[in-house]
C-alpha positions in Angstrom: 147.4 113.3 83.1 147.2 110.2 84.0 148.0 111.1 87.4 145.9 113.9 87.5 142.6 111.8 86.8 143.9 109.3 89.5 143.9 111.9 92.1 141.0 113.8 91.0 138.5 110.7 91.0 140.4 109.5 94.1 139.9 112.7 96.1 136.3 113.0 94.9 135.2 109.7 95.7 136.9 110.1 99.1 135.3 113.3 100.0 131.9 112.2 98.7 131.6 109.3 101.0 132.7 111.2 103.8 129.8 113.3 103.4 127.6 110.3 103.3 129.7 109.1 106.7 128.8 112.7 108.2 125.4 112.2 107.1 125.1 109.0 109.0 126.8 110.5 111.8 124.2 113.6 112.1 121.7 111.5 113.9 124.6 109.8 116.2 126.1 111.6 119.5 129.2 112.3 117.3 127.2 114.9 114.9 128.2 115.5 111.4 131.1 117.7 112.0 132.9 114.8 113.6 132.2 112.5 111.6 133.2 114.2 108.7 136.4 115.5 109.8 137.2 111.9 111.0 136.4 110.5 107.7 138.3 113.0 105.6 141.9 112.5 107.8 141.7 108.8 107.9 139.1 107.1 105.6 135.5 106.7 105.1 135.8 103.1 106.7 137.4 104.6 109.7 135.1 107.5 110.1 132.2 105.0 109.3 133.4 102.4 112.5 133.3 105.5 114.6 130.2 106.6 113.9 128.6 103.1 114.4 130.4 102.7 117.6 129.1 106.0 118.9 125.5 106.4 120.7 122.4 107.4 118.9 120.7 110.3 119.5 116.9 109.9 120.5 114.5 110.0 117.6 112.6 112.8 118.4 116.1 114.3 117.1 116.1 112.6 114.2 116.9 114.6 110.6 115.9 114.0 107.3 118.2 114.2 104.3 116.0 112.8 101.8 117.6 111.3 98.5 121.3 113.6 99.2 122.6 110.5 100.8 121.5 108.0 98.0 123.0 110.7 95.7 126.4 111.0 97.6 126.9 107.4 98.0 126.1 106.7 94.2 128.4 109.3 93.0 131.4 108.6 95.6 131.1 105.0 94.5 131.1 105.9 91.1 134.0 108.0 91.2 136.1 105.2 93.4 134.9 102.6 90.5 136.7 105.0 87.8 139.7 105.8 90.0 140.2 101.9 90.3 139.5 100.9 86.8 142.4 104.1 86.0 144.2 102.7 88.4 144.1 99.0 87.4 144.4 99.5 83.5 147.7 102.0 83.9 146.0 104.3 81.5 145.7 101.6 78.6 142.0 102.5 78.6 142.4 106.0 78.3 145.0 106.0 76.0 142.8 104.0 73.4 140.4 106.8 73.8 142.8 109.6 72.8 
C-alpha cells in the first residue's frame, strides 16, 4: 500500500505543477501546450526554466486565469509535501494510523 501512495502523490504533485508551469507559459512564445509537455516529460523545474527563457508575448495577448493558478500551485505543493513525508517516514506514520 505504501508504494502505491508514494506513486499516487508523486505523480499527482508532478502533474499539478506541470499544469501550473503550462499556465505560466501561456503568456510566453512557448505556449501552454509545449510548456506543459516539457514539464511533464522532464520535471516542472526544467519546464519553468524553459518558460522563463522564452520570449514574452505582447501585453495585448495576455490571458487571465483567475485563482486557478493559485489552486494548482497549492494542491501541487501539498501533494509533494505528502509524498516527501511518506517517503521520509518510510510508512511509519501510515502504520500508526492503521
